[in-house]
N, C-alpha and C positions, 0 to 999 in steps of 0.2 A: 400392579404397576409394571410397566415394561422395563426390561433390562436391555440397554443398548450399548454395544461396543463403542467406547468413546472415540477411538480413531475412525471407525466407520461413520459414526454420527457426525464427527467433525468434517470428514470428507464430503458427506452428503450436504452439510450446511454450506460448504464452499460451493458445491455444484448448484444448490438452490439460489445462493446469492449471485453466482455468475449468471444463471438463467434470468434472474430478476434484473440484473444490471444491464443485460443486452436486450431486455424487453420481451423475453419469451414468456414470462409469467409476471403477474402484477404484485404478488406478495410472497414472501419467503416461507413456503410450507413444503414439506416433503410428501412424497407419494403415500407413505404409510401413515399419514395423518399427524406426524410430529410437527407442531407449529413452531416456527422460529420467531422469537420475539426479543425485543431489547432486554437487557443491554447487549449491544453488539461489541465485539472486540475491535481494535483499531484496524485490523486487516479487513474485517467484514464491513466496517464503515467505509473504508476505501473502496471496496468492491461495489458498494451501492452507488458510487459515483463514477463507475467505469465509463470511459469515453467522453467525460465532460471535458471540453476543450477551452483553452485560455482565450480564444477569440469568440467562438460560437456561444460559449456559456460564461462569458466574462462576468456578467452581472451576478449570476448565481455563485460563481467562485468567489467574487469579491464579498458577497453577503456571507458566505461560509467563513471566510477569513475574518471578517468584521465581527462575527459572532463568537469566534474562538480565540484568535491570536492578535487581532487588531487590523488596522488598515493595510491592505496589500493588494496591488493591482497585478494580476498574473501576466498581463501583456508587457508590463514594464520591468518587473522584478522576477529573477529566478525563484521559483516557488516550490521546489521539491521538499525542502526542509520545512517550510511553512505548512505544506500539506501534511507531512508526517506529524508535526505538532498538533495540527487541527484534529487529526484522527485520534491521536492520543487523548486530547481533551474530550472529544465526543465519547470516548470509551471509558472516561473516568480515570485515566492515568495521568501521571505527572508529565507535563511537557518539558522539553529542553529549553525553549525560549530563545532559539537562535534560528536565523535564516541561512546559516552557513552549514552546508551538508556535512563537511568534515568534522564539525563540532559533535555530531552524533557518535563519534568514536569514544566520547566521554559519557554517553548515556547508559544508564543501567549497568548490567554485568556483561562481560565478554562471554560468548557462547561457543562451545566446542562441538555440541551436538545440535545443529540448527533444526528448527521446525518452522512450519508455515506461520507467518505473522511476525517472525523476528525481524528486527531492523537491520538492513543491509546497507553498509556504507561502501561506496565505490569510488575509485580514482577516475578522474577525467583530466589527465595531464598532471603536471607537477604541483599545481596550486588548487585546482578545482575538483569538485566531487559531485556525486549524486547520491541520494538516499531514498529508500523506499522499504517496502515490506517483502520479506521472502515469500515467493509464491511456490517455487519448485526448484529442484536441482536436477538437471538432465545431462545425459551424455549423448553427443551427436558426433558420429564419425571420430570417436576417440577424444573429443574435446568436451570438457565439463563446462556447462553453461548454467548460470544462475538466473532464474526468472524472478524479476522484481516488479511488484505492483506499486506504482507510485505516481505522484503528480509531476507535471512538467516533463513528461516522457515524450520525446520527439520521434517521429518516424518519417519515412520518405514522402509520405502522402499527407502529412499533417504536422502542424506546429505542436507545441506542448499541450498535453492532455493527460488525464488519468488513464493509465494503460499498463499493460504488462510488457516489459522488454527483457530480452535475454542478453546477458553479458558474460564474457569469458571469466572463469574463476580467477584468473590472474588479476582482474580489475578489482576484486573484493579486498578492501582494506580491513574490514572487520564486520562481525555480526554481533548484535547486541540484543539483550532482552531486559525490559524494565519491569 
């Protein structure tokens, strides 16, 4: 039986899922022959949907929501919280049951030592928020940025899609683990 360092194996799983998500490989397997198979955690489920967009992949996202949280049209309704709930359901975890990102401040337990896959709740002004899964924390030119994998992530060249975006640490309202 192989003994594998858990952190290393977890990192390799994420790389394998990222490669699969962007079409480099067709199934999540590692070079050393370790096969990745379900059940996937919520972060891994989200990574499998990387770059799915609310307009281009509208029907697929609607089907995802219909099969997990109920009717939701990603073109009409802000869907970051619905996406997190759908990924929690797919991974066998208890969903929050809310489409309001800031409600995730009540989910699970507060985290002081964050790790990949924890739920990150961000501020977007005085009333609105954004929620997704922790991807990484990096320092760029003295500024701490939090990489968040989530749905309804917008960019200069695309409307909402499943993607990783980087936010200043000052926008983080809380990190939760369920």
